[in-house]
N, C-alpha and C positions, 0 to 999 in steps of 0.2 A: 539609661539603656538606649540603643540606637533607634528604637521605634518611638521614643518619647517625643522627640522634636517634630517629626512629621505629624504626629497625632495632635500636638498642640497647635501647630500651624493650621491644620485642617479645621479645628474647632474655632480658631480665631477668624478664619476666612468665612466660615459659616455664620458666625455672629455678625460680621460686617455686612454680609448679604442680607441678613434679617433686618438690620438697622436701615439699610438702603431701601428695602422693600416697604417698610413702614413709612419712610419719608416720601416715597413715590405715591403711596396710597393717600396720605394726608394732602399732598399737593394736588392730587387729582380731584379733590372734593369740589373745587370751583370750576372744573372743566365743563364746557358746554356740550361736549360729546361730538364735536365736529371732526371731520377728517383732517389729518395732518400729513404732510409729505415726509417721506422717509429719506429724502436726499437723492442724490444722483445715483442711478443704477449703472454699474459697470457694463460695458458692451460685451456681449458673448463672443468668445474667441474659439473658432473651430480648430480641429487638428490640422497640422501642416504635413502634407505628404512629402517625405524625403525621397530623393532620387527617383522621380517618376519614370525615368527612362531605363531604370535598371532592369535587366533581363530576368524574368522569373525563373525560379528553379525548375528543372525538368521533372524532378521527382521529390517527394517529401524526404526530409532527413531521417525520419524514423517512422516505420509503419504502425502507428499507434492504433489504427482502427482495423488492423488485420489480425485474424486469429487462425490457429491451426489445430488440428486434432490428430490423434494417433490411436489406433486400436491396439490394445495390449495383447500380444500373442502369448499363448501358453498359460493363461490364467482364467480359470472358469469362474462363473458367478452363480453359485447354487441358488435356485429359486429367484433369480434376478435380485437377490438381496446383497447389496454392496457391503453390508456389515459382515457377511460371511467370507469376504475376500481377505486374504492375509496380506498386510502391508509389506511384510518382508518379501513375499513372493512377487509382489508388484515391482519392488525395487530390483529384485534379481532379474525380472523380465526386462526392465529397462537396460540394465547392464549388459544383458545378453544381446539386446537389439542394437546397441551402440558401442561396438568394440573400439571404435576410434577414440571415444571419450574415456572408456573405462578399462581398456586393455593395458598391457604392460608399459606402453609408451604414451598412453592417454593422459590428459590433464588431471583426471580424477581416478587414476589407477589405484590409489590407496583405499578408496571407497570399496572397490571390488575385493580387496584383500581383507578388509575388516568385516565384510559380510559373513565370514566364517564364524564370527563371534555372535551372530544373531540367532544361531540355532542352539540346540541342547548341548551342554558342555562348554559353550563359549562364554566369554566375558561380556556380559550384557552392557557393561559400561563402555566398551569399545565399539558396540554395534552402532553404525551410523544412522540407522532408521529411527526417526522420532515418532512420538505418539500421533496416531491418526485422529482427525476430528470429523464429525459427520453433521451435515446440514444441507437442506435443500437450497442449492444455489442456482439451479436451472429452472425452477418454477414448475416442475412437473409433479410436485407433491411427494416425491421420494427423496430420501437422503442421498447426497453425494459425498465423496470422501476427499478431504484435504489432507495431503500427506507431505511431510518434509523429511529430508535426509541430508546429512553432511557430505560435502564434496571434498574429501581429503585428497591431497595434502593442502589444499587451499583453505582460505577462511570463508569460503562461500557455503551457502545452503541452497539446496534445491527445494522449490515449492511447487507441488503438483496438485491438480484437481482432477478427479475421475468421476465419471457418471456411467450409467448402464444404458446402452441402446441396443435394441434387437438382440438381447441376451448376451451381449458382449461388453467387456469393460473398455471404456474409451477415455483416453486422456484429453481433457479439454482446456488445460492450462499448464504451462511450463515456464518457470522463471528461475534463473540462477543468479544469486546476488549475495554480497556480504550484508547480512540483515541484522537489525537490532530487535525486530519483532514482527509478528504477523497477526492480523486480527480478522475475524469474521464479523461483519456488520451487516445485518439483514442478509441480502443475497450478494454481497460483494466480498472480495478478498483484498485486504489492505496490507501492502508490504512496506515496511519501514527500513530504510537503509542509511548508513552513515554518509555524510557529505564531506567534501574536501575542506570545509570550514567548521571548526568545532562549535558546538552550540546550535547547529543546524542539521536537518536530515531531509532525505528524499522520502516522499510518501506516495506510493503508486497504488491506485485503485483499479481493480479488475472487476468487470461486470459481465454477466451473461448476454450474449448477442444471439437472439433466436434465429436470425437469418444465417449466420455463420456456424451456428451450433457450437460455439466456443466462448471461453472467457476472453475478453479483449480489454485493452486499456480504456478506461473511461475518464481518468484524471491522473495527472502527474504533478506533484507539488514539491516546492522547496520551502521548508518551514523552519522557523526559529524555535529552538527547544530550551535554550539557556544561554550561558555565557558564550561569547563568540571570540574567535581568534583564528589565525591561519593554521592550517594543517598541511603537511607535505603533499598530500594528494589522496584521492579516493582509490582504495584498493578493492575494486569489485568489478564484476562484469555482468551487465544485464543481458539475459538471453530471452528475447521475446518469442513466443510461439503463438500461439494464436495471436445498489445504493439504495425509522431509526430504531434499532432494537439493541438489547445487551450484546456486547462483543465478547467473543471467545478468542483468547490470545494463544499463539504458538510461540514458544521461546526455546 
């Protein structure tokens, strides 16, 4: 079987190490215990700065540390309890507030059309709204809501986080991407997205920023997940707006 040869090789190497260790121990019996030189030490080499005269960029390529918030209009929060808020109503409110995105000529117009299937008599399988998850992400001791919904006709998914401030529902994170999974880890949101190389993925971590009162980028990684090879390209769009415990996944 394929695993037999590596296992045998490992056992042989381990046995050889054991024999060598015994030989060193026996040889050391006549050692006087004096200090011995370890040989020449290679000189430390510092980093070389390339193009020292290069003009610095006037602005960052991506505003990773910037967050934004948006008060959700038309959605009440009974008793300041976010569990009492309807996820479908929240998505409907976003659609109404952003006609350029969800209108008949918008990039996500089919999402608005499918919202008709989220109510009584509709086909729940066609409803773009995903299950909502609740966890305290802002550190105020109260649950916040992480919500996802599909952005038809594209292959993207919207990931949103909402909290309650001054009796109002406030969106504190918004990200649109072609995702392979979303995780809640502690007080962070981790969004996993396919990369342009198979066997790799992008993994973006969002964390609460108390000064901006929003979830902001805290880490963006390019990680290997398996076999790799070239893919034609990444078909996704990151839309930014605005850290160990068991993880809850949104898929």
